[in-house]
C-alpha positions, -999 to 999 in steps of 0.1 A, spaced: -525 43 38 -505 67 16 -479 87 31 -493 121 13 -460 140 24 -434 116 12 -454 112 -21 -453 147 -28 -416 150 -21 -408 118 -43 -424 132 -73 -406 166 -70 -373 151 -82 -342 141 -72 -334 144 -32 -306 166 -22 -284 155 3 -285 182 28 -264 163 55 -233 161 28 -236 196 19 -234 206 55 -208 181 64 -185 199 43 -191 230 57 -175 219 89 -144 233 100 -124 224 128 -96 250 149 -75 247 179 -76 270 205 -43 264 229 -34 279 265 -69 271 277 -66 262 313 -78 222 322 -98 237 349 -121 251 323 -148 226 316 -156 217 280 -194 228 287 -181 263 304 -159 266 273 -188 259 249 -212 282 267 -182 309 266 -177 304 231 -213 308 220 -215 342 237 -186 356 226 -189 343 187 -225 344 180 -213 345 143 -196 311 144 -221 285 150 -202 256 169 -211 222 170 -182 204 189 -157 212 218 -131 187 227 -101 187 246 -75 175 231 -52 149 249 -13 144 251 8 114 256 28 112 290 53 82 303 53 71 337 93 78 346 96 46 369 74 22 352 74 35 314 38 29 311 23 54 285 -14 72 295 -31 99 278 -43 132 298 -58 163 292 -37 191 278 -43 232 272 -53 226 235 -91 224 227 -107 213 191 -135 234 181 -158 221 152 -181 253 135 -202 252 108 -185 278 86 -164 274 50 -137 295 64 -110 293 87 -112 322 116 -79 337 123 -92 346 160 -121 343 182 -133 360 213 -134 345 250 -139 361 279 -139 397 258 -101 385 249 -90 379 212 -74 346 212 -54 335 179 -65 300 164 -49 275 144 -60 249 116 -63 210 132 -47 188 110 -55 153 122 -28 128 124 -28 99 98 -47 68 112 -26 37 109 -39 3 116 -12 -18 135 -32 -51 126 -31 -54 90 -6 -23 83 -30 -3 60 -36 35 60 -67 56 70 -84 31 96 -75 26 131 -67 -7 144 -97 -9 168 -120 -12 137 -102 -33 116 -116 -68 101 -85 -73 79 -63 -103 82 -33 -97 104 0 -90 88 34 -84 100 47 -51 97 85 -61 86 78 -83 59 45 -75 47 34 -114 50 10 -130 73 18 -122 109 39 -146 126 32 -163 160 43 -140 190 71 -163 199 89 -159 164 106 -131 156 107 -118 120 141 -121 103 130 -118 64 139 -85 44 117 -55 51 89 -49 29 62 -18 33 29 -30 28 17 7 15 46 12 -13 63 -26 -14 96 -8 -9 126 -21 12 116 -6 47 93 -17 72 62 -5 71 49 31 87 87 39 83 97 78 77 108 64 43 77 57 30 65 74 1 27 66 3 28 74 41 43 111 34 20 117 4 -12 107 30 -1 127 56 2 159 29 -30 150 18 -44 154 50 -30 188 56 -45 201 21 -78 187 34 -75 207 67 -63 237 52 -83 238 20 -115 226 37 -120 201 6 -127 159 4 -104 136 -2 -102 136 -40 -100 172 -42 -70 174 -21 -51 144 -38 -61 162 -73 -48 195 -56 -15 177 -43 -4 162 -76 -12 192 -97 11 214 -73 37 189 -78 33 187 -117 33 226 -117 65 231 -97 86 205 -117 72 217 -149 84 254 -137 117 243 -125 124 228 -161 116 258 -179 136 281 -155 163 254 -164 159 261 -201 159 297 -201 192 305 -181 218 324 -191 241 299 -210 272 320 -197 262 312 -163 250 276 -171 268 261 -202 258 237 -220 270 203 -230 296 202 -257 289 172 -268 249 162 -272 257 135 -291 259 114 -262 221 113 -262 202 84 -277 178 106 -296 204 130 -308 225 102 -320 197 82 -341 190 114 -357 225 117 -370 224 82 -380 189 83 -398 203 117 -413 235 99 -426 219 63 -436 244 46 -418 248 23 -389 281 34 -380 288 56 -348 295 90 -352 332 100 -343 321 128 -321 302 102 -298 337 85 -293 351 117 -276 356 123 -239 336 148 -226 357 182 -216 359 188 -177 338 215 -177 313 193 -193 316 169 -163 314 194 -140 280 205 -152 268 166 -152 281 162 -115 264 197 -103 230 187 -119 230 152 -104 242 167 -66 213 193 -70 183 169 -81 199 147 -50 198 171 -28 160 184 -39 149 147 -38 162 142 1 147 174 11 112 166 -4 111 132 13 122 146 45 103 180 46 71 180 71 56 209 48 65 201 14 40 230 -1 59 255 20 91 243 11 85 242 -28 71 282 -23 104 289 -6 123 271 -34 108 291 -62 114 320 -45 151 313 -39 154 306 -76 136 338 -85 160 357 -63 192 342 -77 180 355 -111 174 387 -97 208 392 -82 242 397 -103 264 368 -100 296 371 -91 325 350 -105 343 347 -74 318 329 -55 319 292 -59 292 269 -62 289 249 -28 280 215 -47 308 214 -70 343 212 -58 366 233 -87 398 224 -91 430 242 -76 448 265 -102 483 253 -105 510 278 -90 534 294 -113 568 285 -110 599 311 -119 
């Protein structure tokens, strides 16, 4: 027997994935300072009564990890923070509970890691991959054997243990999770957004560096040290001899500029790799640069990253 309803829907055109569209509109928020004596069912009922414009899907009380002071065993108990999943494309700044205005915050899920294979974004419970050593990245050793091989990260192949705080891939995935939660987008969109923001910040920093006042930031006196300028000079002269100026020793001021640049970029790299919120750090960095350009620079103030030589004392 022919199902006329399914036959008609099939010939209307491509089916629209309604479930996929609705799943993108789910937003997760956190409400704090909810007593543990309040059950999830009572809180769900109160949330629906106080916020009729926010369709709620689920309420879940978050857990916190506690360690027994004597045995050292870890366990998870209920906390006063509650995660609320609502069907909304925007994040509300507050909700009403028991006729009281309560502030909310964005729920940013922790990055899931697998302690079996060492990969990211899936838990150990559902892992079907082969077990690996979290120190060297090779096949897992027996329990009685201690790995003495050099550390190799499974995620980024660098010389540190897997899941280390120095792992760039772990840091990148954690920032992608944050962008997904804040902007309410999928993984691919969050990854592209993070990459574009980093490119824009670097391009803006390079442009600001090129447009700096030459009196405050003097350029190098001998640009022939670069391979590109040296090659251009050789092609113009039609000779393979090294220019005479290329053998000169740079001026002391040029050395200070080079050392200052190296220290600045090294500090920026350390700050970016150790920051918990890279987007906030970059925004503050740009504000600091714009403030520095708008304020007058006193000649008596020395740069904290450069150690200037002491002026020789005059002898009478």
